[in-house]
C-alpha positions, 0 to 999 in steps of 0.5 A: 364544863363537860364531863369529858373535860372534867375527867381530862382535867382531873387526870391531867392534874393528878395522874392515873386514877381509878373509876371509883375515885373519879366517881366519888369525886365527881358525884357520879355512879361508877358505871356512868364514869366507866361509860365515859372512860370507855368512850374516851379510850375509844377516842384515843384520849385515855389508856389504862393499866391494871395494878395488882392489890393484895386482895381481890381483882387488880384495880384499873387506873386510867391515864392520858395518852399522847393524844389526851395530853395534846388536848392541853397543848399550846395552841400557839406552839407552831407560831412560837417555834416559827418565831424562834427559828426566825430569830435564830436565823436572823440574829444567830444563837447570840440573838436568840439568847438575848430574847430569852434573857429579856423575857426572863428579866421581864417575867422576873420583875412581874413576879417580884411585884406580885410577891413583894408583900409575901413575907415567908416561903409558903406565901411566896410559892402560893402566890407564884403558883397562882400566877403560874396557874393563870398562865396555863401551867396548872400549878400547885404547891405541896409541902413535903417534909421540910421542903415545898414542891412547886408542881406544874401539871401542864407546860403551855410552852412545851413545844417551844421549850422542846425546840429551845431548851434554854427556855426551860433553863430560864424558867428555873433561873427565874425561880432561883433568883426570885426566891433568893440564895437562902433556898435551894431549887431543884427540878425533879420531874420534867415534861419535855423529858417524857414525865407527866409534869414538872416538879420543883423542890424548894428547900431552905439552905439553913 
């Protein structure tokens, strides 16, 4: 993977980051990283903000621009929107709802099969994150106190979900049904609402 792609992936997954942190994690000099960051800014892929610190000069943090995010966009987005439009035109909203329901049921069954040998919440979420990662969601799991966070740093169906928000509702329904009534699932961040990632908080009801 090229250095530019490594930087883009790093920022996509972790959010705004400084040149020094990038240099340390990628085993490069700070000057070398800054040259890449400057070139990527010139190409419209990155922007920066200077964050004040207690001592010394502000620290510059780099983040993706809209163009940078589009480097990860769904290559089939236009096709998906065209299919949604056609289904809705031919069969109406009820027909589109049936298509989404069928997709939800199929995905749920696939996930259930994969999670059948997972006997605790952590194992289930780690397996689910693995499945979502393979599907292009750049997924990961983090523990946050008594809760777990299922984080998706990218949405490969973003264009389709923007056109048809029911797809996002369906995704959340899949997680709730998959994990069962003993767990509460809430979405705290949402890409199509302008946030950097989608984040789901999973907490035991007991």
